[in-house]
C-alpha positions as CSV (number, residue, x, y, z in Angstrom):
1,M,37.8,145.1,197.6
2,T,40.4,142.9,199.4
3,T,40.7,142.4,203.1
4,A,43.8,143.8,204.7
5,T,46.0,141.0,205.8
6,S,49.7,140.5,206.6
7,P,51.5,139.6,203.4
8,P,52.6,135.9,203.2
9,P,56.3,135.2,203.7
10,P,58.3,135.1,200.5
11,D,59.0,131.7,199.0
12,A,62.1,130.0,200.4
13,P,65.0,130.2,198.0
14,S,66.8,127.1,196.8
15,K,70.3,126.2,198.1
16,Q,71.9,127.5,194.8
17,L,69.9,130.8,195.1
18,S,70.8,131.1,198.7
19,R,74.5,130.8,198.0
20,L,74.2,133.2,195.1
21,L,72.3,135.8,197.3
22,A,75.1,135.4,199.9
23,V,77.7,136.2,197.3
24,L,75.7,139.2,196.0
25,G,75.2,140.4,199.6
26,R,79.0,140.4,200.1
27,I,79.4,142.3,196.8
28,E,76.8,144.8,197.9
29,R,78.5,145.4,201.3
30,L,81.9,145.8,199.6
31,G,80.5,148.1,196.9
32,N,78.8,150.2,199.5
33,K,82.2,150.9,201.1
34,L,83.4,152.4,197.8
35,P,83.3,156.2,197.8
36,H,81.3,158.3,195.3
37,P,83.0,158.0,191.8
38,F,84.1,161.6,192.2
39,W,86.1,160.8,195.3
40,L,87.1,157.4,193.9
41,F,89.0,159.1,191.1
42,G,90.5,161.5,193.6
43,V,91.8,158.5,195.6
44,L,93.1,156.9,192.4
45,S,94.9,160.1,191.6
46,V,96.7,159.8,194.9
47,V,97.5,156.2,194.3
48,L,98.8,157.1,190.8
49,A,101.1,159.8,192.3
50,L,102.6,157.2,194.7
51,V,103.0,154.6,191.9
52,S,104.5,157.1,189.5
53,W,107.0,158.2,192.2
54,L,108.0,154.6,192.9
55,L,108.3,153.6,189.2
56,S,110.2,156.7,188.3
57,A,112.6,156.1,191.2
58,T,113.3,152.6,189.9
59,G,113.7,153.8,186.3
60,A,110.7,151.9,184.8
61,S,110.5,152.3,181.1
62,A,109.5,150.5,177.9
63,L,110.2,150.7,174.2
64,N,107.1,151.8,172.2
65,P,107.1,149.6,169.1
66,A,104.7,152.1,167.4
67,T,107.2,155.0,167.6
68,G,110.5,153.3,168.3
69,K,111.0,155.6,171.3
70,T,111.7,154.6,174.9
71,V,109.0,155.7,177.3
72,G,109.8,156.4,180.9
73,V,107.6,157.1,183.9
74,R,107.5,160.7,185.2
75,S,106.6,161.3,188.9
76,L,103.7,163.4,189.9
77,V,105.5,163.8,193.2
78,S,107.9,166.4,191.8
79,G,108.0,170.1,191.1
80,E,107.2,169.5,187.4
81,G,104.3,167.3,188.3
82,L,102.9,169.8,190.8
83,R,103.1,172.6,188.2
84,M,101.3,170.4,185.6
85,M,98.5,169.6,188.0
86,I,97.8,173.2,188.8
87,S,98.5,174.9,185.5
88,D,96.7,172.4,183.3
89,A,93.6,171.7,185.4
90,V,91.3,174.0,183.4
91,T,92.7,172.8,180.1
92,N,92.4,169.2,181.1
93,Y,88.7,169.7,181.8
94,A,87.9,172.0,178.9
95,T,89.5,169.7,176.3
96,F,88.1,166.4,177.8
97,P,86.8,164.7,174.6
98,P,83.4,163.6,175.9
99,L,82.6,166.9,177.5
100,G,81.7,169.0,174.4
101,T,80.1,166.1,172.5
102,I,77.7,165.1,175.3
103,L,76.7,168.8,176.0
104,V,76.0,169.4,172.4
105,V,73.9,166.2,172.0
106,M,72.0,166.9,175.2
107,L,70.9,170.4,174.0
108,G,68.7,168.7,171.4
109,V,67.8,165.7,173.5
110,A,66.6,168.0,176.3
111,V,64.1,169.6,174.0
112,A,62.8,166.3,172.8
113,D,62.5,165.1,176.4
114,R,61.1,168.2,178.0
115,S,58.5,168.7,175.2
116,G,57.1,165.3,176.0
117,L,58.2,163.7,172.7
118,L,60.4,160.9,174.1
119,P,57.9,159.7,176.8
120,A,55.1,159.8,174.2
121,M,57.1,157.7,171.8
122,L,57.7,155.1,174.5
123,R,54.1,155.0,175.4
124,A,53.0,154.8,171.8
125,A,55.3,151.9,171.2
126,V,53.5,149.6,173.7
127,A,50.0,151.1,173.9
128,R,48.2,148.9,171.4
129,V,50.5,145.9,170.9
130,P,48.8,142.4,170.8
131,A,49.6,140.4,174.0
132,R,51.6,137.8,172.1
133,W,54.1,140.5,170.9
134,L,54.1,142.6,174.0
135,T,57.3,141.1,175.6
136,F,59.4,141.6,172.4
137,T,57.9,145.1,171.8
138,L,58.6,146.2,175.3
139,A,62.2,144.8,175.2
140,F,63.0,146.4,171.8
141,T,61.3,149.7,172.9
142,A,63.8,149.7,175.9
143,M,66.6,149.4,173.4
144,V,65.3,152.5,171.5
145,A,64.7,154.2,174.9
146,H,68.5,154.3,175.6
147,V,68.5,157.6,173.6
148,A,66.8,159.1,176.7
149,S,69.7,157.8,178.9
150,D,68.6,157.3,182.6
151,A,65.2,158.7,181.9
152,A,64.4,155.4,180.2
153,Y,64.2,153.7,183.6
154,V,61.9,156.3,185.1
155,V,59.4,156.1,182.2
156,L,59.6,152.5,180.9
157,V,59.7,150.4,184.1
158,P,56.3,151.5,185.5
159,L,55.0,151.7,182.0
160,G,56.0,148.0,181.4
161,A,54.2,147.0,184.5
162,M,51.0,148.8,183.4
163,A,51.2,147.4,179.9
164,F,51.4,143.8,181.1
165,R,48.6,144.3,183.6
166,A,46.4,145.8,180.8
167,V,46.6,142.5,178.9
168,G,46.0,140.3,181.9
169,R,49.6,139.3,182.6
170,S,51.7,139.9,185.8
171,P,52.7,143.5,186.1
172,M,55.8,142.4,188.0
173,L,56.9,140.5,184.9
174,G,56.4,143.7,182.8
175,A,58.5,145.7,185.2
176,V,61.3,143.1,185.1
177,V,61.3,142.9,181.3
178,A,61.5,146.7,181.0
179,F,64.2,147.0,183.7
180,V,66.5,144.3,182.3
181,S,66.1,145.5,178.7
182,V,67.1,149.0,179.6
183,S,69.8,148.0,182.1
184,A,71.4,144.9,180.9
185,G,71.2,146.1,177.3
186,Y,72.2,149.6,178.1
187,D,75.0,149.9,175.5
188,A,72.9,148.5,172.6
189,S,70.4,150.6,170.6
190,P,69.1,151.1,167.0
191,L,69.7,154.8,167.6
192,V,72.8,156.8,168.3
193,T,72.7,157.7,172.0
194,P,74.5,160.0,174.4
195,T,76.4,157.0,175.7
196,D,77.9,156.5,172.3
197,A,79.3,160.0,172.5
198,I,80.7,159.5,175.9
199,L,82.4,156.2,175.2
200,A,83.8,157.5,171.9
201,G,85.3,160.4,173.6
202,L,86.9,158.3,176.3
203,T,88.2,155.8,173.8
204,T,89.7,158.6,171.7
205,A,91.5,160.0,174.8
206,A,92.9,156.5,175.5
207,A,94.0,155.9,171.9
208,H,96.0,159.1,172.0
209,T,98.6,157.3,174.1
210,V,99.7,155.4,171.0
211,D,98.4,157.7,168.2
212,P,97.7,161.3,169.1
213,S,95.8,161.8,165.8
214,Y,93.4,158.8,166.3
215,V,89.6,159.7,166.5
216,V,86.8,157.4,167.5
217,N,83.4,158.8,166.5
218,P,80.0,158.1,168.1
219,L,79.0,155.9,165.1
220,S,82.0,153.6,165.4
221,N,80.0,150.7,166.8
222,Y,76.7,151.6,165.2
223,F,76.2,148.5,163.0
224,F,77.1,146.2,165.9
225,S,74.8,148.1,168.3
226,V,71.8,147.9,166.0
227,A,72.3,144.1,165.6
228,S,72.8,143.7,169.3
229,S,69.6,145.5,170.2
230,V,67.6,143.1,168.0
231,V,69.4,140.0,169.3
232,L,69.1,141.1,173.0
233,A,65.3,141.9,172.6
234,L,64.8,138.4,171.2
235,V,66.9,136.8,174.0
236,V,64.8,138.7,176.6
237,T,61.6,137.5,175.0
238,V,62.6,133.9,174.8
239,V,64.0,133.7,178.4
240,T,61.1,135.6,179.8
241,E,58.5,133.4,178.2
242,K,60.3,130.1,178.8
243,V,61.7,130.7,182.3
244,I,60.8,134.0,184.0
245,A,57.1,133.8,183.3
246,R,57.0,130.3,184.8
247,R,59.0,131.5,187.8
248,V,56.5,134.3,188.4
249,A,53.5,131.9,188.0
250,A,55.0,129.5,190.5
251,M,55.2,132.2,193.2
252,P,52.7,131.9,196.0
253,E,49.6,134.0,195.3
254,E,49.0,137.0,197.4
255,P,46.3,139.8,197.2
256,E,47.4,142.6,195.0
257,P,47.7,145.8,197.1
258,E,44.7,148.1,196.9
259,D,46.9,151.0,195.9
260,A,48.4,149.2,192.9
261,P,48.4,151.5,189.8
262,E,45.6,150.9,187.3
263,A,46.6,150.2,183.7
264,A,45.1,153.5,182.6
265,G,46.5,155.4,185.5
266,T,48.6,158.5,185.5
267,E,52.0,157.0,186.2
268,A,54.4,157.6,183.3
269,G,51.5,159.4,181.6
270,G,49.3,156.4,181.3
271,L,49.1,154.1,178.2
272,T,46.6,156.0,176.2
273,L,47.8,158.9,174.0
274,R,45.7,162.0,173.8
275,P,44.6,163.2,170.2
276,E,47.1,166.1,170.3
277,E,49.9,163.7,171.3
278,R,49.1,161.5,168.3
279,R,49.2,164.5,166.1
280,G,52.4,165.7,167.7
281,L,54.1,162.3,167.0
282,R,52.9,162.4,163.4
283,N,54.1,165.9,162.9
284,A,57.5,165.1,164.5
285,G,57.9,162.1,162.3
286,V,57.2,164.2,159.2
287,A,59.8,166.8,160.5
288,L,62.4,164.0,161.0
289,L,61.9,162.7,157.5
290,G,62.2,166.2,156.1
291,F,65.4,166.9,158.0
292,T,66.9,163.5,157.0
293,A,66.0,164.1,153.3
294,L,67.6,167.6,153.5
295,V,70.9,166.2,155.0
296,V,71.0,163.4,152.4
297,A,70.3,165.8,149.5
298,A,73.0,168.2,150.8
299,T,75.5,165.4,151.1
300,A,74.8,163.6,147.9
301,P,76.5,165.8,145.3
302,A,80.1,164.7,144.7
303,G,81.4,168.3,145.2
304,S,79.3,168.9,148.4
305,P,81.1,170.7,151.2
306,L,79.6,168.1,153.5
307,R,81.8,165.5,151.8
308,G,85.1,164.5,153.3
309,E,88.5,164.6,151.7
310,G,88.4,163.0,148.2
311,G,84.6,163.0,148.3
312,S,84.5,160.5,151.3
313,I,81.2,159.9,153.0
314,V,82.8,158.2,156.0
315,E,85.0,161.2,156.8
316,S,82.3,163.8,156.0
317,P,81.4,166.5,158.5
318,V,78.0,164.8,158.8
319,L,79.6,161.8,160.4
320,T,82.6,163.3,162.1
321,G,80.3,166.0,163.5
322,I,77.4,163.6,164.2
323,A,76.9,165.2,167.6
324,V,75.7,168.5,166.0
325,V,73.5,166.6,163.5
326,L,71.9,164.6,166.3
327,A,71.4,167.7,168.4
328,V,69.7,169.6,165.5
329,A,67.5,166.5,164.7
330,F,66.3,166.2,168.3
331,L,65.7,169.9,168.6
332,I,63.6,170.0,165.4
333,V,61.4,167.0,166.2
334,G,61.1,168.1,169.9
335,A,60.1,171.6,168.9
336,V,57.5,170.4,166.3
337,Y,56.0,168.0,168.9
338,G,56.0,170.6,171.6
339,R,54.4,173.2,169.3
340,T,51.6,170.7,168.5
341,V,50.8,169.6,172.0
342,G,51.4,173.1,173.6
343,T,54.6,172.4,175.6
344,V,56.4,174.8,173.3
345,R,54.5,178.0,172.9
346,T,57.2,180.6,172.2
347,G,60.8,180.6,171.0
348,R,61.9,181.2,174.5
349,D,60.6,177.8,175.6
350,I,63.2,176.0,173.6
351,P,66.3,177.5,175.3
352,D,64.5,177.2,178.6
353,Q,64.1,173.4,178.0
354,M,67.7,173.2,176.9
355,A,68.8,174.8,180.2
356,K,66.7,172.4,182.3
357,G,68.1,169.5,180.4
358,L,71.7,170.6,181.0
359,R,70.9,171.1,184.7
360,E,70.2,167.4,184.9
361,M,73.6,166.8,183.4
362,A,75.3,168.5,186.4
363,P,76.2,165.3,188.2
364,I,77.9,164.0,185.1
365,L,79.8,167.3,184.6
366,V,81.1,167.1,188.1
367,L,82.2,163.5,187.6
368,F,83.9,164.5,184.3
369,F,86.1,167.0,186.2
370,A,87.6,164.3,188.4
371,I,87.9,161.9,185.5
372,S,89.5,164.4,183.2
373,Q,92.2,165.2,185.8
374,F,92.9,161.6,186.5
375,L,93.3,160.7,182.8
376,A,95.5,163.7,182.2
377,Y,97.8,162.6,185.1
378,F,97.8,159.1,183.8
379,K,98.9,160.2,180.4
380,W,101.5,162.7,181.7
381,T,103.2,160.2,184.0
382,G,103.5,157.6,181.2
383,V,102.3,154.8,183.6
384,G,99.5,153.8,181.3
385,E,101.7,153.7,178.3
386,V,104.4,151.6,180.0
387,L,101.7,149.2,181.4
388,A,100.1,148.9,178.0
389,I,103.5,148.2,176.2
390,R,104.6,145.7,178.9
391,G,101.1,144.0,178.9
392,A,101.1,143.8,175.1
393,G,104.5,142.2,175.2
394,L,103.4,139.6,177.7
395,L,100.4,138.7,175.6
396,K,102.5,138.4,172.5
397,S,105.1,136.3,174.2
398,A,102.4,134.0,175.6
399,G,100.8,133.6,172.2
400,I,97.5,135.1,173.4
401,T,95.4,136.0,170.3
402,G,92.5,138.5,169.9
403,P,89.7,136.1,171.0
404,V,91.4,135.1,174.2
405,A,92.3,138.7,175.0
406,F,88.7,139.8,174.4
407,L,87.5,137.2,176.9
408,G,89.9,138.6,179.5
409,V,88.6,142.1,179.1
410,L,85.0,140.8,179.3
411,L,85.6,139.0,182.5
412,V,87.6,141.8,184.2
413,C,85.1,144.5,183.3
414,T,82.0,142.4,184.1
415,V,83.3,141.9,187.6
416,I,84.2,145.6,188.0
417,N,80.7,146.5,186.7
418,L,79.1,144.9,189.8
419,L,80.8,147.5,191.9
420,V,81.3,150.5,189.7
421,T,77.9,150.8,188.0
422,S,78.7,154.1,186.1
423,G,79.7,153.0,182.6
424,S,81.6,156.2,181.9
425,A,83.5,156.0,185.2
426,Q,84.5,152.4,184.6
427,W,85.6,152.9,181.0
428,A,87.6,156.0,182.1
429,L,89.3,153.7,184.6
430,V,90.2,150.8,182.3
431,S,90.4,152.2,178.8
432,P,93.8,154.0,179.3
433,V,95.3,150.5,179.7
434,F,93.2,148.2,177.5
435,V,92.8,150.5,174.5
436,P,96.6,151.2,173.9
437,M,97.5,147.6,174.9
438,F,95.2,146.2,172.2
439,M,96.3,148.9,169.7
440,L,99.9,147.5,170.1
441,L,98.4,144.1,169.3
442,D,96.9,145.6,166.1
443,I,93.4,145.5,167.5
444,P,91.6,148.8,166.7
445,P,90.2,150.9,169.7
446,E,86.7,150.5,168.3
447,V,86.9,146.8,168.7
448,T,88.0,147.1,172.4
449,Q,85.1,149.5,172.9
450,A,82.6,147.0,171.4
451,V,83.8,144.3,173.8
452,Y,83.5,146.8,176.7
453,R,79.9,147.5,175.8
454,I,79.0,143.9,176.6
455,A,80.8,143.8,179.9
456,D,79.4,147.3,180.9
457,S,75.8,146.3,180.3
458,C,74.8,142.7,181.2
459,T,75.4,142.7,184.9
460,N,73.7,146.1,185.5
461,A,70.4,144.4,186.3
462,A,72.0,141.9,188.7
463,T,73.6,144.3,191.2
464,P,71.8,146.0,194.1
465,M,74.5,148.7,193.8
466,S,72.4,150.2,191.0
467,A,70.0,152.9,192.1
468,Y,67.6,151.7,189.4
469,F,67.6,148.2,190.8
470,V,66.2,149.7,194.0
471,M,63.8,151.8,192.0
472,T,62.5,148.8,190.1
473,L,62.1,146.9,193.4
474,G,59.9,149.7,194.5
475,V,57.7,149.3,191.4
476,V,57.5,145.6,191.8
477,Q,56.5,146.0,195.5
478,R,53.5,148.1,194.4
479,Y,52.1,144.9,193.0
480,R,53.6,142.3,195.3
481,R,54.4,143.6,198.8
482,S,56.5,140.6,199.9
483,A,59.0,141.0,197.1
484,G,62.5,141.7,198.2
485,I,66.0,142.0,196.7
486,G,66.2,138.2,196.4
487,T,62.9,138.1,194.6
488,L,64.0,140.6,192.0
489,L,67.5,139.0,191.6
490,S,65.9,135.6,191.0
491,L,64.0,137.2,188.1
492,T,66.8,139.3,186.6
493,L,69.8,137.1,187.0
494,P,68.8,134.4,184.5
495,L,68.1,137.1,181.9
496,C,71.5,138.8,182.6
497,L,73.5,135.6,182.3
498,V,71.9,134.5,179.0
499,M,72.2,138.0,177.6
500,L,75.9,138.0,178.5
501,V,76.5,134.7,176.8
502,A,74.4,135.5,173.7
503,W,75.9,139.0,173.3
504,T,79.4,137.6,173.6
505,L,78.7,134.9,171.0
506,L,77.3,137.6,168.7
507,F,80.5,139.6,169.0
508,Y,82.7,136.6,168.3
509,A,80.6,135.7,165.2
510,W,80.8,139.3,164.1
511,W,84.6,139.4,164.5
512,A,85.0,136.0,162.8
513,L,82.9,137.1,159.8
514,G,84.8,140.4,159.6
515,I,81.6,142.6,159.5
516,P,82.3,146.3,160.0
517,L,81.4,147.6,163.4
518,G,80.2,150.9,162.0
519,P,80.6,153.2,158.9
520,G,84.2,152.8,157.7
521,V,85.2,150.9,160.9
522,P,86.6,147.4,160.2
523,V,86.4,144.9,163.0
524,R,89.9,143.6,162.2
């Protein structure tokens, strides 16, 4: 039992860290002045109305090289614009590409989550891992956990702390590894995630500015995402063991709080799986294999109705309708697991779990309404198309090639990400310009989306604007009371920067080698 004493003062930061913290402090204060993303898109809609009025009054236009037609700007501040905003509001929302996809996927994910399958999977992944493999296992598990969306933070950050404590390592280090892996690697996963569906829908909507028939599916970046998850887990492991672990070891010692969670505590369900949970995971695995075998067998015959035109696998309903396939897969394995452990007792439990999962989607659905209206206005006015055409023309005249243009998108979106931490909100903001602009440079939308994944992820763990940064700080303080924002930043920032560099280099190597980004999706 330790004697209650005042915690020692935190170690004094270096001059470089002090300057960095001052910059981050200014970013935090600036970001805190931004309205909620819902109101942000409302404000942007007002700004768009004024811009469209001004450009329309000056006769702004551009020649679309893809169609050979001249595109002009239409003013929202007009009778026609007012009629459009009122009469099309419901249609704008109902036909918003990510809306249906994410709702369908979440019907299945909700069952897998509410039945206890996803938390049990995460715990099983780190429960009995040898100490020397724990960092990589935890980092890669976080990549898999992206399928659970934001729930991955709630489960894995405290679980990482307990796992490290169980093998005699700093629990603070475990919390940081889990947080950075989930946050800074958010758009990389070996599985198809709800984020893939949202990004694909927004990219499709942006691509329609140039080609109304263009469709980006949730598997469009799958190969790149799988490779990224492995590379990022390795990067987190190396930087943690070579740099972050030494930084933690060099911190002044202080007594661990008496109320610090035990390794076998109840937080996040503890590390030890109950016998019925192990049976549930085994049964769910068998069910997943059976479902996968059934889909493959049904798709394999050349004349199968699950084949696309001309017998194509890439354009088959299985891939173009991947949201439905994923929803059914999650529903089956979640129901089998729940039936085994007792969280699913009757058929009624499944729709009840679906409903509870969709209720958690309410904040996203509210945000989608504001985003869908803004994007509809953006497309109707023609401002985005004119900006994209003019921007593409400037890039061509300046001789700026794909690699340089990619770097520009990376830098712009990385900076924006420090302030707008919602990935879908940020992509909804910039994709209507970048996607069509790059399409006019013969760069496919899927490539632009892959670049955005990097910028949207790496700085997530380095901004106090993120609610999960604050949550992680709370977990860290349960083991080290003197820890503050500067303490956590000093541990996450090196990881974020190295991940940004490594992921960017991976993309450039991928692009140079011409490796497909996903099934039937060439990188160039």
